C-alpha positions as CSV (number, residue, x, y, z in Angstrom):
1,M,-15.0,-56.5,-39.4
2,T,-15.3,-53.4,-37.1
3,K,-16.8,-54.0,-33.7
4,T,-19.5,-51.6,-32.7
5,Y,-20.2,-50.5,-29.1
6,S,-23.5,-49.6,-27.5
7,A,-23.9,-46.4,-25.5
8,N,-23.5,-48.4,-22.2
9,D,-20.3,-50.0,-23.5
10,R,-18.9,-46.6,-24.5
11,H,-19.8,-45.2,-21.1
12,S,-18.1,-48.1,-19.4
13,I,-14.9,-47.7,-21.5
14,N,-14.8,-43.9,-20.8
15,S,-15.3,-44.6,-17.0
16,A,-12.5,-47.2,-17.1
17,D,-10.2,-44.7,-18.9
18,R,-10.9,-42.1,-16.3
19,V,-10.2,-44.5,-13.5
20,A,-7.0,-45.7,-15.1
21,F,-5.9,-42.1,-15.7
22,A,-6.6,-41.2,-12.0
23,M,-4.7,-44.2,-10.8
24,L,-1.7,-43.4,-13.1
25,N,-1.8,-39.8,-11.9
26,T,-1.9,-40.9,-8.3
27,A,1.0,-43.3,-8.8
28,T,3.1,-40.6,-10.5
29,K,2.6,-38.3,-7.6
30,F,3.4,-41.0,-5.1
31,L,6.6,-41.9,-7.0
32,A,7.6,-38.2,-7.1
33,K,7.1,-38.0,-3.3
34,D,8.9,-41.2,-2.7
35,R,11.8,-40.0,-4.9
36,D,12.0,-36.7,-2.9
37,R,11.9,-38.6,0.4
38,S,14.6,-41.1,-0.7
39,A,16.8,-38.2,-1.8
40,W,16.1,-36.4,1.5
41,V,17.1,-39.4,3.6
42,I,20.3,-40.0,1.6
43,I,21.4,-36.3,1.7
44,T,20.5,-35.9,5.4
45,L,22.6,-39.0,6.4
46,G,25.4,-37.7,4.2
47,I,25.3,-34.3,5.9
48,L,25.3,-35.8,9.4
49,V,28.4,-37.9,8.5
50,L,30.3,-35.0,7.0
51,P,31.8,-33.6,10.3
52,L,33.5,-36.9,10.8
53,V,35.2,-36.4,7.3
54,V,36.0,-32.7,7.2
55,G,36.7,-32.3,11.0
56,D,35.9,-29.4,13.3
57,G,37.2,-26.3,11.5
58,Y,36.7,-23.9,8.6
59,Y,34.7,-26.2,6.3
60,L,32.3,-27.2,9.1
61,N,31.8,-23.6,9.9
62,V,30.8,-22.9,6.3
63,L,28.5,-25.8,6.3
64,N,26.7,-24.5,9.4
65,F,26.2,-21.1,7.7
66,I,24.8,-22.9,4.6
67,A,22.2,-24.5,6.8
68,I,21.2,-21.2,8.3
69,Y,20.8,-19.5,4.9
70,F,19.1,-22.7,3.5
71,M,16.3,-22.3,6.0
72,V,15.7,-18.7,4.8
73,A,15.8,-19.7,1.1
74,V,13.3,-22.5,1.6
75,G,10.8,-20.1,3.2
76,L,11.3,-17.6,0.4
77,C,10.9,-20.3,-2.2
78,L,7.6,-21.3,-0.8
79,L,6.3,-17.7,-0.8
80,V,7.8,-16.5,-4.1
81,G,8.1,-19.6,-6.2
82,Y,5.1,-21.6,-5.2
83,C,2.7,-18.9,-4.0
84,G,3.8,-16.2,-6.4
85,Q,4.1,-13.5,-3.8
86,L,7.2,-11.4,-4.5
87,S,8.6,-10.4,-1.1
88,I,11.8,-8.7,-0.1
89,S,11.1,-8.8,3.7
90,H,12.9,-12.0,4.6
91,A,16.0,-10.1,5.7
92,A,13.8,-8.1,8.1
93,F,12.4,-11.2,9.7
94,F,15.8,-12.7,9.9
95,A,16.9,-9.7,11.8
96,I,13.8,-9.7,13.9
97,G,14.5,-13.3,15.0
98,A,18.1,-12.6,15.6
99,Y,17.6,-9.4,17.7
100,A,14.6,-10.6,19.6
101,S,16.4,-13.8,20.7
102,A,19.6,-11.8,21.5
103,I,17.8,-9.1,23.5
104,L,15.7,-11.6,25.5
105,S,18.7,-13.7,26.4
106,T,21.2,-10.9,27.1
107,R,19.2,-7.9,28.4
108,Y,16.4,-9.9,30.2
109,G,18.3,-13.0,31.2
110,L,15.9,-15.6,29.6
111,P,17.3,-19.0,28.8
112,S,18.5,-19.1,25.2
113,F,16.2,-21.9,24.2
114,L,13.2,-20.1,25.6
115,A,14.3,-16.9,24.0
116,V,14.4,-18.6,20.6
117,I,10.9,-20.0,21.0
118,I,9.4,-16.6,22.1
119,S,11.2,-14.9,19.2
120,Q,9.3,-17.2,16.7
121,F,6.0,-16.2,18.2
122,I,6.9,-12.5,18.0
123,A,7.9,-13.0,14.3
124,A,4.7,-14.9,13.5
125,L,2.6,-12.2,15.1
126,L,4.4,-9.5,13.2
127,A,4.1,-11.5,10.0
128,W,0.4,-12.0,10.5
129,G,-0.1,-8.2,11.0
130,V,2.1,-7.2,8.1
131,G,0.7,-10.0,5.8
132,A,-2.9,-9.0,6.4
133,V,-2.1,-5.6,5.0
134,V,0.6,-5.9,2.3
135,L,-0.7,-9.2,0.8
136,R,-3.7,-7.3,-0.6
137,L,-1.2,-5.8,-3.0
138,H,0.1,-7.6,-6.1
139,G,3.2,-7.7,-8.3
140,H,5.7,-4.8,-7.9
141,Y,3.4,-3.1,-5.4
142,L,3.9,-6.0,-3.0
143,A,7.6,-6.0,-3.6
144,I,7.8,-2.2,-2.8
145,A,5.7,-2.7,0.4
146,T,7.9,-5.5,1.6
147,L,11.0,-3.6,0.7
148,A,9.7,-0.7,2.8
149,L,9.4,-3.1,5.7
150,S,13.0,-4.2,5.4
151,I,14.1,-0.6,5.3
152,I,12.0,0.3,8.4
153,V,13.4,-2.6,10.4
154,E,17.0,-1.8,9.4
155,V,16.5,1.9,10.4
156,L,14.9,0.9,13.8
157,I,17.8,-1.4,14.5
158,K,20.3,1.4,13.9
159,E,18.4,4.1,15.8
160,M,17.2,2.1,18.9
161,T,20.6,2.0,20.4
162,F,19.3,1.5,24.0
163,L,17.9,-1.8,22.9
164,T,19.8,-3.1,19.9
165,G,23.2,-1.5,20.4
166,G,22.8,0.5,17.2
167,L,25.7,0.4,14.7
168,D,27.9,-1.3,17.3
169,G,25.6,-4.3,17.4
170,L,25.0,-6.7,20.3
171,S,27.7,-8.9,21.6
172,G,28.0,-11.5,24.4
173,I,25.0,-13.5,23.1
174,P,25.0,-16.9,24.9
175,A,25.3,-20.2,23.0
176,L,22.1,-22.1,22.6
177,S,21.5,-24.4,25.5
178,I,18.9,-27.2,25.8
179,L,18.5,-29.0,29.1
180,G,22.0,-27.8,30.2
181,F,23.7,-29.0,27.0
182,E,25.4,-26.1,25.2
183,F,25.8,-26.0,21.4
184,D,29.0,-24.0,21.8
185,S,31.2,-25.4,19.1
186,D,30.9,-25.8,15.3
187,F,30.7,-29.6,15.8
188,R,27.8,-29.5,18.3
189,F,26.0,-26.7,16.4
190,H,26.2,-28.8,13.2
191,Y,24.0,-31.5,14.8
192,L,21.4,-28.9,15.8
193,I,21.2,-26.7,12.8
194,W,21.3,-29.3,10.0
195,P,18.6,-31.6,11.5
196,L,16.4,-28.5,12.0
197,A,17.1,-27.3,8.4
198,M,16.4,-30.7,6.9
199,L,13.2,-31.2,8.9
200,S,11.9,-27.8,7.8
201,F,12.8,-28.7,4.3
202,L,11.0,-32.0,4.5
203,F,7.9,-30.2,5.8
204,A,8.1,-27.8,2.8
205,L,8.4,-30.8,0.4
206,N,5.3,-32.4,1.9
207,L,3.5,-29.1,1.8
208,V,4.0,-28.4,-1.9
209,N,2.9,-32.0,-2.7
210,S,-0.3,-31.6,-0.7
211,R,-3.7,-30.1,-1.5
212,V,-2.4,-26.8,0.0
213,G,0.5,-26.9,-2.3
214,R,-1.7,-27.3,-5.3
215,V,-3.8,-24.3,-4.1
216,M,-0.6,-22.3,-3.8
217,V,0.3,-23.0,-7.4
218,A,-3.2,-22.1,-8.5
219,I,-2.9,-18.8,-6.7
220,R,0.5,-18.2,-8.4
221,E,-1.0,-18.9,-11.8
222,G,-4.2,-16.8,-11.2
223,A,-5.6,-15.8,-7.8
224,A,-8.9,-14.7,-9.2
225,I,-9.5,-18.0,-11.0
226,A,-8.4,-19.9,-7.9
227,S,-10.9,-18.1,-5.7
228,L,-13.7,-18.9,-8.2
229,F,-13.0,-22.6,-7.5
230,G,-13.4,-22.1,-3.8
231,A,-9.8,-21.5,-2.8
232,E,-9.4,-19.3,0.3
233,V,-6.8,-17.1,-1.4
234,S,-6.2,-14.5,1.3
235,R,-6.0,-17.0,4.1
236,I,-3.6,-19.2,2.2
237,K,-1.3,-16.3,1.3
238,I,-1.2,-15.0,4.9
239,R,-0.4,-18.5,6.2
240,I,2.4,-19.1,3.8
241,F,3.7,-15.6,4.5
242,I,3.7,-16.4,8.2
243,L,5.4,-19.8,7.6
244,S,8.1,-18.4,5.4
245,S,8.7,-15.5,7.8
246,V,9.1,-17.9,10.7
247,Y,11.6,-19.9,8.7
248,A,13.7,-16.7,8.3
249,S,13.2,-15.7,12.0
250,L,14.3,-19.1,13.3
251,A,17.4,-19.0,11.1
252,G,18.1,-15.5,12.5
253,S,17.8,-16.6,16.1
254,L,20.1,-19.6,15.6
255,Y,22.5,-17.4,13.7
256,A,22.7,-15.0,16.7
257,H,23.4,-17.7,19.2
258,Y,25.9,-19.3,16.9
259,I,28.2,-16.4,16.3
260,S,27.3,-14.6,19.6
261,F,27.2,-11.2,17.9
262,I,24.8,-9.4,15.6
263,S,24.9,-6.1,13.8
264,P,22.5,-4.2,11.5
265,A,24.0,-6.0,8.5
266,A,21.8,-9.0,9.5
267,G,18.8,-7.1,8.3
268,S,20.3,-5.2,5.4
269,L,18.9,-4.9,2.0
270,M,22.1,-6.6,0.6
271,F,21.2,-9.7,2.6
272,A,17.7,-9.7,1.1
273,I,19.3,-9.6,-2.3
274,D,21.6,-12.5,-1.4
275,I,18.6,-14.7,-0.6
276,I,16.8,-13.7,-3.8
277,M,19.9,-14.6,-5.7
278,V,20.0,-18.0,-4.0
279,I,16.5,-18.9,-5.3
280,A,17.1,-17.2,-8.6
281,F,20.1,-19.4,-9.1
282,G,18.5,-22.6,-7.8
283,G,15.1,-22.1,-9.3
284,F,12.0,-20.3,-8.0
285,T,9.8,-23.4,-8.2
286,L,12.5,-25.9,-7.2
287,L,12.9,-26.5,-3.4
288,W,16.0,-28.7,-4.0
289,G,17.4,-25.8,-6.0
290,A,17.4,-23.7,-2.7
291,L,20.0,-26.2,-1.3
292,L,22.1,-26.1,-4.5
293,G,21.8,-22.3,-4.8
294,V,22.8,-21.5,-1.2
295,T,25.7,-24.0,-1.3
296,A,27.1,-22.6,-4.6
297,L,26.7,-18.9,-3.6
298,T,28.1,-19.4,-0.1
299,Y,31.3,-21.0,-1.4
300,L,31.5,-18.4,-4.2
301,N,31.4,-15.7,-1.6
302,E,34.1,-17.4,0.4
303,Y,36.5,-18.0,-2.5
304,L,35.9,-14.7,-4.4
305,T,36.4,-12.3,-1.5
306,V,39.0,-10.4,-3.6
307,F,36.0,-9.3,-5.8
308,A,33.9,-8.2,-2.8
309,D,33.9,-4.6,-3.9
310,Y,32.2,-5.7,-7.1
311,K,29.7,-8.0,-5.5
312,R,26.6,-5.7,-5.8
313,M,27.4,-5.0,-9.5
314,A,27.9,-8.7,-10.3
315,Y,24.6,-9.7,-8.4
316,G,22.7,-7.0,-10.3
317,A,23.9,-8.0,-13.7
318,T,23.3,-11.7,-12.9
319,L,19.7,-11.0,-11.8
320,I,19.0,-9.1,-15.0
321,V,20.3,-11.9,-17.1
322,I,18.4,-14.6,-15.1
323,M,15.1,-12.6,-15.3
324,L,15.5,-12.0,-19.0
325,F,16.6,-15.5,-20.2
326,F,15.7,-17.8,-17.2
327,P,12.6,-16.4,-15.6
328,N,12.0,-19.7,-13.6
329,G,15.5,-19.7,-12.3
330,L,19.0,-20.5,-13.6
331,L,19.0,-24.3,-12.9
332,I,15.5,-24.8,-14.3
333,G,16.4,-22.8,-17.4
334,L,19.6,-24.7,-18.0
335,R,17.7,-28.0,-17.5
336,D,15.1,-26.9,-20.1
337,L,17.8,-25.9,-22.5
338,L,19.5,-29.3,-22.1
339,R,16.2,-31.0,-22.8
340,K,15.7,-29.0,-25.9
341,F,19.2,-29.7,-27.1
342,L,18.9,-33.5,-26.5
343,H,15.5,-33.4,-28.3
344,S,16.9,-31.6,-31.3
345,I,19.7,-34.1,-31.5
346,S,17.3,-37.1,-31.4
347,R,15.2,-35.5,-34.2
348,V,18.3,-35.0,-36.4
349,E,19.4,-38.6,-35.8
350,N,15.9,-39.9,-36.7
C-alpha cells in the first residue's frame, strides 16, 4: 500500500531536505578548508625543517628564490584565476617594490625594514590608481593595458638613471634588518621569506573560501550577472588588484634586500611571462598549483641553463599548447584527463 502525504507533510519533507542539503554543503566546505589547513601546516613545518637537511648553500638559495616567486604567483592566481582579470602588470609591481625599497634605503638612508613597509604603501597607492582606470576594460583590452604599464615601468627604470641607476642597476642594497637582527645569509633569510610566503598563501586560501572568494568566482563567470545579484563588482576587482599587486611588490622588496642588487630585468616582460607560465603550469584556479608550478619551473630553469637561448621559444610554444588543450592550467587538465581515463576503465570493467 502506498502512503500518501498531505500538503503540510510534503512541505515539511522539502524543508528537511533543504536543511539537510545546506548542512551537507557546509560540512563539505568545512572539510575542504580543514584539508587545506592541514596540508598548509604539514608543508610549512617541512619547509622550516629543510635548511637543517640541505644545509646553507646552493639548494637553500634556490628555495629562497622559490618563496619570492611563489608570493608573486599567488597574487596573480587570485587576480587571474579566481577573479578572471587577465593582468600582465605583476612584473611592473615587482620592480616597483624592489626599486622603491632599494632607493629609500640606499639613497635616502631609511632603515631597510621601514623602506620595505613604505614601498608597499607606494605600490598599493599606484595599484589603486591604475586599477580604477584599467579594470574598466575586459579581456584582451585589459591585458594590453596592463602590458603597457609593464613597458612604461621598464622604460622609466632604464631612463631615470639619476634615481634607478639605469641599465647599470642599483648595488649596495643593505640586507633586511629588524630590531638590529640582519637577515644577511641564506639560512637567516629562509626563516623570514618562507613564513611570510606561507602566511600570505594561507590568507589567500581563506580568502577564496570566504564570501568574497565566491563573489570573485561569480565575477569571473559573469560580472554583469554578479552585479545583478548585488555584488560590488568594481570595488572587488580593484581590491583584489591592489592585494595581488602588493604581493608582487613585497616579493620585489625582499628580493632586492636579499641579493643586494637590482637591474631593469626585475621588471622585464620576460619576467611577467615567467609568472604567467607558473600559474599556467600549476593551474589558474588552483592556489596549491602556484607552489608546484613555481618549484617545477625554478628547478627547470636551473638545470636547463644550456637551453637558455631557446627559453622564450619554449615558453611561447608551451603557452600555446596549454591554452589550446588545458585552458584551466596544465595540472588541472592532466587531473581531469586522469579522471576521465579511470572512469572509462571502470565503465569497461562493469
